[in-house]
N, C-alpha and C positions, 0 to 999 in steps of 0.2 A: 504494500500500500504506500502511495506517495505521501510524504510529509510535506508541509509547506516549504521546508528548506529544500526539498528535492523537486519542487514544483517545475522548474525548467527542464528537468531531465526527460519529461515526456513518458511515453508508453514503455520505453526500455527499462524504466525503473520499477515498473509494476512487479509486485512480488516481494519487494522490500517491505519490512514491517518496522514501524516506529510509532511511538505514542504521540498523539496530537495534544497540544496544551488544552487542558480542561475537558478532555474527552471522557464522558461518563461511560460506565460499564455497559449500560443498556442502550446506548445511542448507536444507531446504525448509520455508518458513513455511506452516503449516496454519491458515487463518483460520476462526474459529468465530463463528457468529451468536449474539450474546449478547443474548437477549431480556429478561434482567433489566435491561439498559440501564445498569448501573453496575458499576464495577470495584472490588470489595472482597473481603475474605478468604473470603466464602462460596464463592468459586471456587477455594479452596486445594486441593480435591480434584483439580484439574487443574494449578494454577499452582505448587504447592509444588515439584514436580519440575523446574521451570525454574531453580531456584537452583543455582549451581555446586557447592554442597556435596552436592546430590543428583544433579543432572545426568542426569535420566531420559530426556531427549529428544535433545539434540544429538549424542551419540555414535552414535546410530542414524539421524542424518541429517534430523531434523525439529525444529521448534519450533512453539509455539502463539502465535497473535495473536488477541486479542479484538476484535470489531467490534460496536458497539452497534446493537441493533435495537429497534424500538418494539413489535413483535408477532411472534407465530409466523407469521402470514401473510407479513410482510415477510421473515422468515427463509427461508421456502420460496421466495419469489421470488428471493432472493439466491442460494440454492443452485442454482436453475434457471439463473440468469444467470451462474454461475461467479464471483460476487463473493466467496463464501466456500467453503471445502472441506467443512465439516461443520456441523451445527446440530441443535437439538432436534427431536424427532419426537413430537408430541402426537397420539395416535390420533384424537381427536375433530375435529381440524383436518386432519391429514394424509390420513386415509382418504377423506373426501368430496372433497378436492382432487384426489387421484389418480384417483378414480372419474370425476370430471368432466373431467379433463384427462389423457389417457393420455401426453401428452408430458412430464408431470412424473415423470420416471423416477428416483425416489429409492429407496434401500433402507436399511433399518435394520440397522446393523452392531454396535451396542454399547448395552447397557442400563446407564445410569449411576446410575439411581435404582431399584433392584430392589424397594424397599418403597414404599407409597403415602404421599407427603409432602403431599397436599392436605388441607385442613382447612376446617371450617365453624365460624365464631365468631359469638357474639351477646353482647349485654350480659348481665350476671349475672341480672338480673330478667326477662329476655325470656321470653315464653310459648313460644317455639320450643324444642322438646325433641328432635325427631328431624328427619331430612332431609325427611320427608314434609311437615313444617310449612313448608318453604320455598315450597311451591306458592302462587302468587298474591302473593308478598311482594316487597319492594324489596331486591334483592340487590346488595351492594357488590362491585365488582371493581376491580382496579388501573387498568384502562383498557378501552375498548371492544374492544380486540384481545386482551384477556387470556383465558387459558384458564379462568378462573373461570366464565365463561358456559357453556362446553362441559361443564365438570364438573358444574355444577348440572343442566343438561339430562340428562346421563348418569345421575345419581343419581335424579332424578325419574322418568325413563323406566324404570329398574329397578323402581321401585315402582308402575308403571302409571299414573303421573301426568304431566300435561302442564305445560309452563312458559309456556303462551301468555298467562297473566295475570301472569307475573313481570315486574318492571321492573328492568333491569340499569343500575346507576348507577356511573359511574367516579368513584372517590373517592381514587385515588392511593395513596401509601405513607405510612408513618410518622404524623407529627402530623396532616396533613390527613385521612387515613383514620380516625385515632382520633377526631378532632372530628366526622366524619360519623356515626360509631357513637354517640358520646356524646350528640350532639344529635338523634338519631333521624331522620337523613336517610335511613338505611337500616335494615332490620330484621335483616339478617345480612350477613356477608361470606364469600365463598368464595375461597380463595387458597392459595398454598403456605405451609407452616409458617414459613418464614423471614420472609415478609411480615407475618404476624400477630404474630410475636414482636417485630418492630420496632414494631408498634403498642403492644404491652404495655410496651415500653421507654419510651414517651413518657407513660406513666401511665394509659392506658385499660385498665380492667378488662374482661377477656373471659372468656366461658365457652365451652368447646369442645363441639360437638355431634357425636355419632358419625357417621361416614360410613355409607353403605348397605353391607350385608354383602358383596355380590358385588364392588362397586367397591373396597371396602377391601382386597381380596385381590390386586388387580393392581398392578403396578409403576406408576411415575408419570414416569419419565424415560428416554428413549432418544435415541440419536444416529443421524442418518441422513447419507448421503453420496450424491452422484450416482452412478448405476450405472456410468457411463462411467469415473469416477475409480477405482471398485473394480476395474474390469477393467485399467485402465492403470497404476495405481500402488499395487498391493496392499502392496508392501514399506513404503511410507511410512505407510499406514493401520495396519498392524500395529505399527510403531514408535510412531505417535501414540497409539493406544489402549493399548498396553502402558505407555507413560509415564503415561497417565491412571490406569490400574489401579494402578500402583506409587504414584502420588501419592495416590490414594484410600486405599489401605491405610495409608500413612504418616500421612495427615491424621486418619484414624479413630483410630490408635494414639496420636498425640501432637498434639492439635489446637492447643495453645498454640504449639508450635514451627512448625507448618504456617502459622499466622497470621503469625508473625515472618518466615518465608520468603517469604510473599506480599508483605508490606510491603517486604522487601528487593528483590524483583524489580520491584515497582511502587511506588516511593516516593511517587508522587503520590496513592496511595490511603491513605497514613498519616493518622491522625486529625488534625483541625485544631480547635483550641480546647479540647482536653482531653488528658489524658495517655494514653499507650499502654496503661497498666494499666487505666484506666477503659474504654478502647475494647475491650481484650481481654475484660474481664468482660462487656461488652455482646455481643460476638461469641460468647462461650461460651454465653450465653443464647439468642441467635438460632439457633445451630447445635446446641443440646442434643439436639434430636430428629433434625435433618438428618444429623448425623454417623453415626447408626445406619442411616438410610435409604440411605446410600451403600453399605451392606454387605447381603449377602443374608441372609434370615432363616435361623436355624439349622436349621429344618425343610425348607428348600428342597432338593429332590432334586438340583438342579444348582448346585453351589457355585462354578462358574467365573465369574470376573469378566466381566461384560458379556454373558453368554449370554441369549438369548431362547428362547421355546418356541412351537411351533405352537399349542398349546392356548391360550396367553395371547393370541395374535394373533387366533385365532378368537373368543375372548371380547371382544377389543377391537372386532372387526367387528360382533359382535352388539350390544354396548352402543352403538356409534356409530350403527348402523342404527336402534335404538330412539330415541336422543336426537335424530336428524335426521329421524325419521319417514320413513325411506326403506327399505322392506322389500326393495328390489332391490339394496341396497348390496353384499352379498356377490357377487351375480351380476355386477354392474358391475366389481367389483375382480378377479374371476377367481380363479385359484389363490392362496390366502393365503400359500403358501410364497414367492411372489415379493416379498412385503412386507418380509421380513427374511432375514438369513443369519447362520449361526454359523460360516461357513467360515474366519473369522479368529480365532475364539475360542481354539482350542488354542494357536496361535502367540502370541497375546496373553498367555496364561497361562503361557507357558514361562519362568518365573522363580521364584526361591525366595521365597515370600510371607513365611515366617517370618524370613528375613533382612531384609526390609523392616521388619517389626515391630520386630526387634531394633535396626535402624538408628534407628527412630523413638524408641526408649527411650534410646538412648545419645548421639544427636546433640546437640552443644552449639554454639551460635552465638557 
């Protein structure tokens, strides 16, 4: 099991055992596949509740441990192998994998990003004005295992366009990605909003291009678990995702304090070489859009934290079938109801949300 000290060692360190500070005997550690591959306060929607002043997890018998991953594919392999208990579910990767391998028995149980947090960015003077202009271009992505590739294909497919002439170039994060855009190594980048905000912070000027209409309306982040775990340890999963729901509401209501809570729980993630005030300003910029994407749109008919819908998963199947050029995907997957479940959602939401908001307004560290 990874300790916080071993955080950066990733999957290769699994199997090591060490005690975590304050770990109670009957607390189950729920390991999450962290495909961002870095531990910083953008995870406060989950980690804030680990702080003793909030204590959203341990009283209910669980706690969270982050395990670094290099890609969504590695996360799926780790879920299948039992190396982690839960991880991100990206439809464009998850659905083809499940269709190809029926033994990959995963189920989506919680939607953590109900709004679309993907973005297209270009240089201010770029001729690219719409997603359609990405066809045949050099597209920057964080890595070759990054979801930016799938997202680009999904948007082009929605427009009836192919990506067969696109070139996907791994440009990393932050300054290296900014240099690739500034020096015209790529024509555009497709990534999560937090990744492009980090590029802006290093001084690269970006212009945001609108997502395609249908894709813009779908969520962008779900969590899945092995179906076996859902059957065998429902109680722990309810406790886990209720803790995440509470942490999300708290972090949305008071991002500054949520950042401080994250740093207190994970002191190794504190900024080095600059003040915490400077780091907080940077994080506020990085999370300026993301903190709203954690919450459901006001017009969403289902305001329950974490809830999915059959309609959105049918839409995900359709978009994925188009982007992978597999018209038989829906047939191969079978009943779309098996892909997700809301069976935990009412129990996850059985708490006073306004009390969490009030706590966020009043908490002093």
